[in-house]
C-alpha positions in Angstrom: 107.5 89.0 93.2 110.6 90.3 94.9 110.8 90.0 98.7 113.2 91.8 100.9 114.4 91.3 104.5 112.3 92.8 107.2 113.3 96.4 108.2 113.2 97.7 111.8 110.7 100.5 112.1 107.2 101.0 110.9 108.3 103.8 108.5 111.0 101.5 107.1 108.4 98.8 106.7 106.3 101.0 104.5 109.3 102.3 102.5 110.4 98.7 101.9 106.9 97.7 100.8 106.7 100.6 98.3 110.2 99.9 97.0 109.1 96.3 96.5 106.1 97.5 94.5 108.4 99.7 92.3 110.7 96.7 91.6 107.8 94.4 90.7 106.5 97.1 88.3 109.9 97.7 86.9 110.0 94.2 85.5 107.0 94.9 83.3 108.7 97.5 81.1 111.8 95.4 80.8 109.9 92.4 79.7 107.4 94.3 77.4 110.3 96.1 75.6 112.2 92.8 75.2 109.1 91.0 73.9 108.5 93.9 71.4 112.0 93.7 70.1 111.9 89.9 69.8 108.6 90.0 67.9 110.0 92.5 65.5 112.4 89.8 64.3 112.5 89.8 60.5 111.3 93.4 60.1 113.3 96.4 59.0 113.2 98.1 62.4 113.2 96.6 65.8 113.1 100.0 67.6 115.6 98.8 70.2 116.9 102.4 70.8 113.3 103.5 71.3 112.7 100.8 73.8 115.8 101.8 75.8 114.5 105.3 76.0 111.0 104.2 77.0 112.3 101.8 79.7 114.4 104.5 81.2 111.4 106.9 81.3 109.3 104.2 83.0 112.1 103.7 85.6 112.2 107.5 86.2 108.5 107.5 87.2 108.6 104.3 89.2 111.6 105.0 91.3 111.2 108.8 91.8 109.6 108.3 95.2 112.3 106.1 96.5 115.1 108.4 95.4 113.3 111.4 96.8 113.1 109.6 100.1 116.8 108.9 100.1 117.6 112.5 99.3 115.4 113.8 102.1 117.0 111.3 104.5 120.6 112.3 103.5 119.6 116.0 103.9 118.5 115.3 107.4 114.8 116.0 106.7 113.5 112.6 107.6 111.3 110.6 105.2 108.3 111.5 103.0 106.1 110.2 105.8 102.5 111.5 106.0 103.0 114.7 104.0 100.4 114.3 101.2 102.3 116.7 98.9 105.4 114.5 99.1 103.7 111.1 99.4 104.5 107.9 97.5 101.5 108.4 95.1 102.0 112.1 94.2 105.7 112.0 93.2 105.1 109.9 90.0 102.5 112.6 89.1 105.1 115.2 89.5 107.3 113.1 87.2 104.6 112.9 84.6 104.1 116.7 84.8 107.8 117.2 84.3 107.8 114.8 81.2 104.7 116.6 79.9 106.2 120.1 80.1 109.6 118.9 78.8 107.8 117.2 75.9 106.0 120.4 75.0 109.3 122.3 75.0 110.9 119.6 72.8 108.3 120.4 70.1 110.3 123.6 69.5 113.8 122.3 70.1 116.1 119.8 68.4 117.9 119.2 71.7 117.9 115.7 73.1 116.0 116.7 76.2 115.1 113.1 76.8 118.6 112.3 78.1 117.8 113.8 81.5 114.7 111.7 82.5 116.0 108.6 80.7 119.4 108.8 82.2 118.0 109.6 85.7 115.7 106.6 85.3 118.5 104.1 84.8 120.5 105.8 87.6 117.5 105.6 90.0 117.0 101.9 89.0 120.6 101.0 89.8 120.8 102.9 93.1 117.6 101.4 94.4 118.5 98.0 93.0 121.8 97.9 94.8 120.2 98.8 98.1 117.4 96.3 97.6 119.6 93.3 96.5 121.8 93.7 99.6 118.9 93.0 101.9 117.1 90.5 99.6 116.4 86.9 100.6 117.7 84.8 97.6 115.0 82.1 97.8 112.3 84.7 97.9 114.0 86.7 95.2 114.1 83.8 92.8 110.6 82.7 93.5 109.3 86.2 93.3 111.0 86.8 89.9 109.4 83.7 88.5 105.9 84.8 89.6 106.6 88.3 88.2 107.8 87.0 84.8 104.7 84.8 84.7 102.6 87.9 85.2 104.7 90.0 82.8 104.2 87.4 80.0 100.4 87.9 80.4 100.7 91.7 80.4 102.9 91.8 77.3 100.6 89.5 75.4 97.7 91.9 76.2 99.4 95.3 75.6 102.3 95.0 73.2 101.5 95.6 69.5 104.6 94.7 67.6 103.7 95.1 63.9 101.1 97.8 63.3 102.4 99.0 60.0 102.8 95.5 58.8 99.3 94.5 59.9 97.9 97.0 57.5 99.7 95.2 54.7 98.3 91.9 56.0 94.8 93.4 56.2 94.5 92.8 59.9 94.5 96.1 61.9 92.6 97.9 64.6 90.6 101.1 64.0 91.0 102.2 67.6 94.8 102.2 67.3 94.8 104.4 64.2 92.1 106.7 65.6 94.2 107.3 68.8 97.4 107.8 66.7 95.7 110.3 64.3 94.2 112.2 67.3 97.5 112.4 69.1 99.3 113.5 65.9 96.8 116.4 65.4 97.3 117.5 69.0 101.1 117.3 68.5 101.1 119.3 65.3 98.2 121.7 65.6 97.2 121.6 69.3 93.7 120.7 68.3 91.8 117.4 69.2 90.7 116.2 65.8 90.9 113.1 63.5 92.3 115.3 60.7 90.3 113.9 57.8 89.7 117.2 56.2 91.4 120.0 58.2 91.1 120.0 61.9 87.6 120.7 63.2 87.5 120.6 67.1 86.3 117.3 68.3 84.7 116.9 71.7 86.6 114.0 73.3 88.6 113.3 76.5 91.9 113.8 74.8 94.2 113.9 77.8 95.9 110.6 77.0 96.4 111.7 73.4 98.0 114.9 74.5 100.3 113.1 76.9 101.3 110.6 74.2 102.0 113.5 71.8 104.3 115.2 74.3 106.1 112.0 75.2 106.6 111.3 71.5 108.1 114.8 71.0 110.3 114.4 74.1 111.7 110.9 73.3 111.9 111.5 69.5 109.7 108.4 68.9 106.9 108.2 66.3 103.4 108.4 67.8 102.4 105.0 66.3 105.4 103.4 68.1 104.3 105.1 71.3 101.0 103.4 71.0 102.6 100.1 69.8 105.0 99.7 72.8 105.3 103.0 74.7 102.0 102.6 76.3 102.9 99.0 77.5 106.3 100.2 78.8 105.3 103.4 80.6 101.6 103.6 81.4 100.8 100.0 82.2 103.5 99.6 84.9 102.5 103.1 86.2 98.9 101.8 86.6 100.0 98.8 88.7 102.3 101.0 90.7 99.4 103.3 91.6 97.0 100.5 92.2 99.3 98.7 94.6 100.3 102.0 96.2 96.7 102.7 97.0 96.2 99.1 98.4 99.3 99.4 100.7 98.5 102.9 101.7 95.1 101.7 102.9 96.9 98.7 104.5 99.2 101.0 106.5 96.3 103.0 107.8 94.5 99.8 108.8 97.6 98.5 110.5 98.0 101.8 112.3 94.4 101.8 113.4 94.7 98.2 114.8 98.0 98.7 116.4 99.7 96.3 114.1 102.8 96.9 111.9 102.3 96.2 108.2 104.6 93.5 106.7 107.6 94.8 104.8 107.1 92.7 101.7 104.5 91.5 99.2 103.8 88.1 100.6 102.7 85.0 98.7 99.1 85.4 99.7 99.1 89.0 98.3 100.8 87.9 95.1 98.4 85.0 94.7 95.4 87.3 95.2 96.9 89.9 92.8 97.3 87.3 90.0 93.7 86.0 90.6 92.3 89.6 90.3 93.9 90.6 87.1 94.4 87.2 85.3 90.9 86.1 86.1 90.9 82.9 88.1 87.2 82.6 87.1 86.7 82.9 83.4 83.4 84.6 82.5 82.2 87.3 80.1 81.8 89.6 83.1 85.0 88.9 85.1 87.4 90.9 82.9 86.1 94.3 84.1 84.8 94.9 80.6 82.4 92.8 78.6 84.5 90.1 77.1 87.8 91.9 77.0 90.4 93.3 79.4 90.5 96.9 80.4 94.3 97.1 79.7 93.3 97.3 76.0 92.2 100.9 76.6 95.1 103.3 76.8 93.0 106.3 78.0 91.2 104.3 80.7 94.4 102.7 82.0 96.1 106.2 82.2 93.0 107.5 83.9 92.9 104.7 86.4 96.6 105.5 87.3 95.6 109.0 88.2 92.4 107.9 89.9 94.3 105.5 92.3 96.9 108.2 92.8 94.2 110.6 93.9 92.7 108.0 96.2 96.1 107.4 97.9 96.8 111.1 98.3 93.4 111.7 99.8 94.0 108.9 102.3 97.4 110.3 103.2 96.0 113.8 103.6 93.0 112.8 105.7 94.8 110.6 108.1 97.7 113.0 108.4 95.3 115.9 108.8 96.0 116.6 112.5 99.6 117.4 111.6 98.7 119.9 108.8 97.7 123.5 109.1 95.3 125.7 107.2 97.8 126.4 104.5 98.1 122.8 103.6 94.3 122.4 103.9 93.9 125.3 101.4 96.5 123.9 98.9 94.8 120.5 99.0 91.2 121.6 98.4 91.8 124.6 96.2 95.0 123.7 94.2 95.6 119.9 94.1 92.1 118.5 93.9 90.8 120.9 91.2 93.9 120.3 89.0 93.8 116.5 89.7 90.1 116.2 88.8 90.5 118.3 85.7 93.3 116.0 84.5 91.2 113.0 85.4 88.3 114.3 83.3 90.5 114.9 80.3 91.8 111.4 80.6 88.4 109.7 81.1 85.2 111.5 81.7 83.6 108.4 83.3 86.3 108.4 86.1 85.7 112.1 86.7 82.0 111.3 87.2 82.8 108.6 89.7 85.3 110.8 91.5 82.7 113.6 91.9 80.1 111.1 93.2 82.6 109.8 95.8 83.5 113.4 96.8 79.9 114.4 97.1 79.1 111.4 99.3 82.1 112.0 101.6 81.2 115.6 101.8 78.1 114.7 103.7 79.3 111.4 105.2 82.3 112.9 107.0 80.4 116.0 108.1 82.3 118.5 106.0 79.0 120.3 105.2 79.2 121.8 108.7 81.8 124.3 107.6 81.4 127.0 104.9 85.1 126.5 103.9 84.3 123.0 102.5 81.1 124.3 100.8 83.3 126.7 98.9 85.7 123.9 98.0 82.7 121.8 96.9 81.5 124.5 94.5 85.0 124.8 93.0 85.2 121.1 92.4 81.7 121.0 90.9 82.6 123.9 88.6 85.7 122.1 87.5 83.7 119.0 86.8 81.1 120.8 84.7 83.7 122.8 82.8 85.7 119.6 81.9 82.5 117.8 80.9 81.4 120.6 78.5 85.0 120.7 77.1 85.1 117.0 76.4 81.6 115.8 75.7 79.3 116.9 72.9 76.0 118.2 74.5 72.8 119.8 73.5 73.6 122.5 76.0 76.6 123.6 74.0 74.7 123.5 70.7 75.5 121.9 67.4 79.2 121.8 66.4 79.1 118.9 64.0 79.6 119.9 60.3 77.1 117.2 59.4 74.0 115.9 61.1 74.1 115.7 64.9 74.2 112.2 66.4 73.5 112.6 70.1 73.2 109.0 70.9 74.5 109.3 74.4 72.0 111.5 76.1 68.3 112.3 76.5 66.7 108.8 76.6 66.2 106.3 79.4 66.7 102.7 78.2 67.9 100.6 81.1 70.7 98.1 80.2 70.8 99.3 76.6 74.5 98.3 76.6 73.5 94.6 77.1 71.1 94.6 74.2 73.7 96.4 72.1 76.3 93.6 72.6 74.6 90.4 73.8 71.5 89.1 75.7 71.4 90.2 79.3 72.4 87.5 81.7 71.4 88.9 85.1 72.6 86.1 87.4 76.1 86.0 85.8 76.3 89.8 85.7 75.4 90.4 89.4 77.5 87.5 90.6 80.6 87.6 88.5 80.8 91.3 87.5 80.6 92.3 91.1 82.6 89.4 92.4 85.4 91.4 94.1 82.9 93.8 95.6 81.0 90.9 97.1 84.2 89.4 98.5 85.3 92.6 100.0 82.0 93.2 101.8 82.0 89.6 103.0 85.6 89.9 104.3 84.7 93.2 106.0 81.9 91.5 107.8 84.1 88.6 108.8 86.6 91.0 110.3 84.0 93.2 112.0 81.1 90.9 113.0 78.1 93.0 114.2 76.2 90.7 116.4 72.9 92.4 115.5 71.5 94.9 112.9 71.5 97.5 115.7 75.2 97.1 116.4 76.0 97.2 112.7 74.0 100.5 112.5 75.9 101.9 115.4 79.2 101.0 113.8 78.1 102.9 110.8 77.8 106.1 112.8 81.6 106.1 112.9 84.0 106.0 110.0 84.6 102.3 110.4 82.2 101.3 107.6 83.1 104.0 105.1 85.1 101.7 102.8 82.1 99.3 102.4 79.8 102.2 101.9 82.1 103.5 99.1 82.3 100.1 97.4 78.4 99.9 97.4 78.2 103.6 96.2 80.6 103.0 93.3 78.7 99.8 92.3 75.4 101.8 92.2 76.8 105.0 90.7 78.7 103.1 88.0 75.5 101.4 86.9 73.2 104.5 86.9 74.5 105.9 83.5 73.5 102.7 81.7 69.8 103.5 82.6 69.8 107.0 81.2 72.5 107.0 78.4 72.6 105.0 75.2 75.9 103.4 76.1 77.3 100.6 74.1 79.0 97.7 75.9 82.5 99.1 76.2 81.3 102.6 77.1 79.1 101.4 79.9 81.9 99.4 81.4 84.0 102.6 81.7 81.5 103.7 84.3 80.6 100.3 85.9 83.9 98.5 85.9 85.9 100.7 88.4 84.1 99.0 91.3 86.0 95.7 90.7 89.4 97.4 90.9 88.6 99.6 93.9 87.1 96.7 95.9 89.9 94.3 95.0 92.5 96.9 96.1 90.8 97.1 99.4 90.7 93.3 99.6 94.5 93.3 99.2 94.7 96.0 101.9 92.9 93.9 104.5 94.5 90.6 103.5 96.8 90.4 106.6 93.8 90.9 108.9 92.1 88.0 107.0 95.1 85.8 107.5 95.1 86.5 111.2 91.4 85.7 111.4 92.1 82.4 109.5 94.9 81.5 111.9 92.7 82.3 114.9 89.9 80.1 113.5 92.2 77.2 112.7 93.6 77.3 116.3 90.1 77.1 117.7 88.9 74.3 115.3 89.0 70.6 116.0 90.9 69.9 112.8 94.7 70.0 113.0 96.4 73.2 111.8 98.4 71.4 109.0 95.2 70.5 107.4 94.6 74.1 106.5 98.1 74.4 105.1 97.7 71.4 102.9 94.3 72.7 101.7 95.8 76.1 101.0 98.6 74.5 99.0 96.2 72.3 96.9 94.0 75.3 96.2 97.0 77.4 95.2 98.3 74.8 92.8 94.9 74.4 91.2 94.5 78.2 90.8 98.0 78.6 89.4 97.3 75.8 86.8 94.2 77.7 85.8 96.1 80.9 85.5 98.9 79.2 83.6 96.4 78.0 81.0 95.1 81.5 80.7 98.6 82.8 80.1 99.3 80.1 77.6 96.1 80.8 75.7 96.8 84.5 75.6 100.4 83.9 74.4 99.3 81.4 71.8 96.6 83.9 70.6 99.2 86.7 70.3 101.8 84.7 68.5 99.2 83.0 66.4 98.0 86.4 65.1 101.6 87.4 64.4 102.2 84.1 62.6 99.1 84.6 60.5 100.1 88.2 59.6 103.6 87.0 58.4 102.0 84.3 56.3 99.7 86.9 54.7 102.7 89.2 53.9 104.5 86.3 52.3 101.3 85.3 50.5 101.4 81.8 52.1 98.0 80.3 51.6 98.7 77.1 53.5 96.3 76.2 56.3 99.1 75.7 58.8 98.5 77.4 62.2 100.8 78.4 65.0 101.3 75.8 67.7 103.1 77.0 70.9 104.1 73.5 72.2 105.5 72.4 68.8 107.4 75.7 68.3 109.0 75.6 71.8 109.9 71.9 71.3 111.6 72.6 67.9 113.5 75.5 69.4 114.7 73.5 72.4 115.6 70.4 70.4 117.4 72.3 67.6 116.2 69.9 65.0 115.9 70.8 61.3 112.4 69.5 60.5 110.3 71.0 57.7 108.1 72.7 60.2 111.0 74.3 62.0 112.4 75.6 58.7 109.0 77.1 58.0 109.0 78.8 61.4 112.5 80.2 60.7 111.4 81.4 57.3 108.5 83.4 58.7 110.9 85.2 61.0 113.7 85.7 58.5 114.6 88.8 56.3 112.3 87.3 53.6 109.4 89.0 55.4 110.9 92.4 55.0 111.8 91.7 51.4 108.2 90.8 50.7 107.1 94.0 52.3 109.4 96.1 50.2 107.7 94.8 47.1 104.3 95.7 48.4 102.6 98.9 47.1 100.8 99.6 50.3 104.0 99.2 52.4 105.8 101.6 50.1 103.0 104.1 50.6 103.1 103.7 54.4 106.8 104.3 54.5 106.6 107.4 52.5 103.8 108.7 54.5 105.7 108.0 57.7 108.8 109.9 56.3 106.7 113.1 56.2 106.6 113.0 60.0 110.3 114.1 59.9 109.2 117.6 58.9 109.5 120.1 61.7 106.3 120.8 63.7 106.6 124.5 62.8 106.4 123.6 59.1 103.7 121.0 59.5 101.4 123.4 61.1 101.2 125.3 57.8 100.7 122.2 55.7 98.1 119.7 54.7 98.3 116.5 52.7 96.1 115.6 49.7 95.9 111.9 49.0 92.9 110.7 47.1 93.4 107.1 48.2 90.0 105.9 47.1 90.5 106.9 43.4 94.2 106.0 43.6 93.1 102.3 43.6 95.8 101.3 46.0 95.1 97.7 47.0 94.3 98.3 50.7 93.2 95.1 52.5 91.8 97.0 55.5 88.2 98.4 55.8 87.6 101.7 54.0 86.9 103.5 57.3 90.4 102.8 58.5 92.2 104.2 55.5 91.5 107.9 56.2 93.4 107.7 59.5 96.7 106.6 57.9 97.8 109.9 56.4 97.2 112.1 59.5 98.4 109.2 61.8 101.7 108.6 60.0 102.5 112.1 58.6 101.4 114.2 61.5 99.6 116.5 59.1 95.8 116.9 58.4 94.4 115.6 55.2 92.7 117.9 52.7 89.5 116.4 51.3 90.4 113.1 52.8 86.9 111.7 53.6 86.1 108.5 51.7 83.0 108.0 49.5 80.3 105.5 50.5 82.0 104.4 53.7 79.5 105.0 56.6 80.9 105.4 60.1 79.1 107.1 63.0 82.0 107.5 65.4 85.8 108.0 65.5 85.5 111.6 64.4 83.6 110.9 61.2 80.5 112.7 62.6 82.4 116.0 62.5 82.6 115.9 58.7 80.0 115.9 56.0 79.4 112.4 54.7 80.2 111.8 51.0 78.4 109.5 48.6 79.0 108.2 45.2 76.9 109.6 42.4 76.4 112.8 44.4 76.9 115.9 42.2 80.6 116.5 41.8 81.7 113.3 43.5 83.9 112.2 40.6 85.5 115.6 40.1 89.3 115.4 39.7 91.0 118.2 41.7 93.9 120.2 40.4 96.7 121.3 42.7 95.4 124.8 42.9 91.9 123.7 43.7 93.3 121.6 46.6 95.3 124.7 47.7 92.0 126.6 47.9 90.5 123.9 50.0 93.5 123.9 52.3 93.4 127.6 52.7 89.9 127.4 54.1 91.4 125.5 57.0 94.2 128.0 57.4 96.8 125.7 55.7 99.1 127.6 53.4 100.9 124.6 51.9 99.9 121.2 50.4 101.8 117.9 50.0 100.4 116.1 47.0 100.2 112.3 46.7 100.8 111.1 43.2 99.3 107.6 42.7 101.3 107.0 39.5 104.6 107.5 41.3 103.3 106.2 44.7 105.0 109.2 46.3 104.4 112.6 47.9 105.6 115.9 46.5 105.1 119.5 47.8 102.8 121.9 45.8 103.4 125.7 45.9 100.1 127.4 46.6 99.3 130.9 45.4 97.2 132.9 47.8 93.9 134.2 46.4 
């Protein structure tokens, strides 16, 4: 992680720290984009131009606060300082809003509107980079870059999906990926959240991330499936880490101000080490990855929601601790403009985070004594109304009545079965769960007590009468509130973790915030101890080396897993039935030595143009390319059009499960299917529940539709045109519909 020379004033210290965060996060899009291009070797398209646009967009969001600070300084208006509406955390949200609106305008324009944010992004990066490098310590710079690249390898291995079309041919794909792609395409074309299997019935879902992806796709002129393949890794993932660290360092600056200390201007080694341990899991356990058995970065909507959640937390801290300097006008704009909009956005991104935000707000309402003023009661009612409205707009409820076309499946409400999510996924392991899942919450509470020893229970209670213990109270509140839904809702493993997992990130960010105070405590104890001070230094070095080795093995495993899957997919495309598996050490040794062994030639062959040549001969790949070509039709034309592709009776040799196939036409073409539901393919989620299930041997199931009959079906959904898929020609052709 990059480390700069110390600035002179407290404000400069904080600015340098935030700039440091931006530069650390800016390496993630660079590395993820480069990894994506490299892993596209041998395929027809490497999307290098798309990656350039995506990286510039990421830079635009990451460096907007620093450039805004510079502009204010040059204009003689000082720095962003403690003004919440111009703070470090809110400016990237302004940038996202600009991209969102510009993307919507791009739907109706052929102009290259992306040139502005992308161009500005690279300009921002260069300007901030020149200033940063001038004051950088070379040794720290090199060391920091090595640690950052180490982390970026891990991030790219988790989030970059380099061959989603090709994986369909190989028979190894993810239903979640194509569900999100189809959902985003339906929003982009019709403005309706739907899976698009048979028209576009409204689907209750937190579709904020899908809408954002749709508008970014329109703005950058990049296909939606590419946005989910690499755009998410390049734009949203670094934005999350930017917001997470911004919250941690905002809290640190407040702690430093309260204790009379000046925060350090750089991300130190201890902070970097702790950061790696938090996200790369120094302790490997089913419960240490925030979710049950997999990492939260695999969820696009949750990561986007977390970015906004931590931004809101930072903005609230800046507002509250800068409150004496603000007037009633700023107070009103915060409670009645910013918070309602921010919470609505949060709810549409992830309803679980809205729930937690409202729980936190309700607790602080009473804990900070805001209930004593009617003004805050009014604000509370507004926020509660916003929360309820978003909930009813995004979650299927009995209160709103039946909207499914088929039988209702209200599996998420109305029954109390504690820890159902454990029984749904694996046997409940209470000791591991309460020790490892809440590890960072435990550590923060312990660290807090070490820093603020309360000699007795009475003293601890007295300290609780002030605001000194609010952070610990919030950690405990989030732990309890996050677990409550698992007692009353039938939540599967992953769904329960969306509620319960936030506590780990929140508490770990606070642990990063108080780390300098912990270091001072450590130094103080070491000076008072009988053991020589170097002993602690040697011990710290040994512990660090051990931890880094553990983290290295985790990165190595993740990279091997990623490349091994890619290796297997390429073998499948080439119809290679050998039992040879990918070996990272052997591959790196062959590349470094430059030898021409049979194994190296095999490796080169798998990444040669032979892979694309094999794809071109594949019937499924030809179908996918032609479906993808339909996405070039203008949005105005697509809104009037549906696609009829009877893929089940076409007997195309799909190697993926039957429930994935219906997503391909709406996901690639950007148009809804007409009568696209498969027969005898049960699925109780992913939008299937909004359509009538179809079964073989049901009356009329084997009816062969004529083009005009399909036109009649399309017109029921308000679609005036149909594009017909001909299995014989493996191609799509338009059909002229005559209105009845």
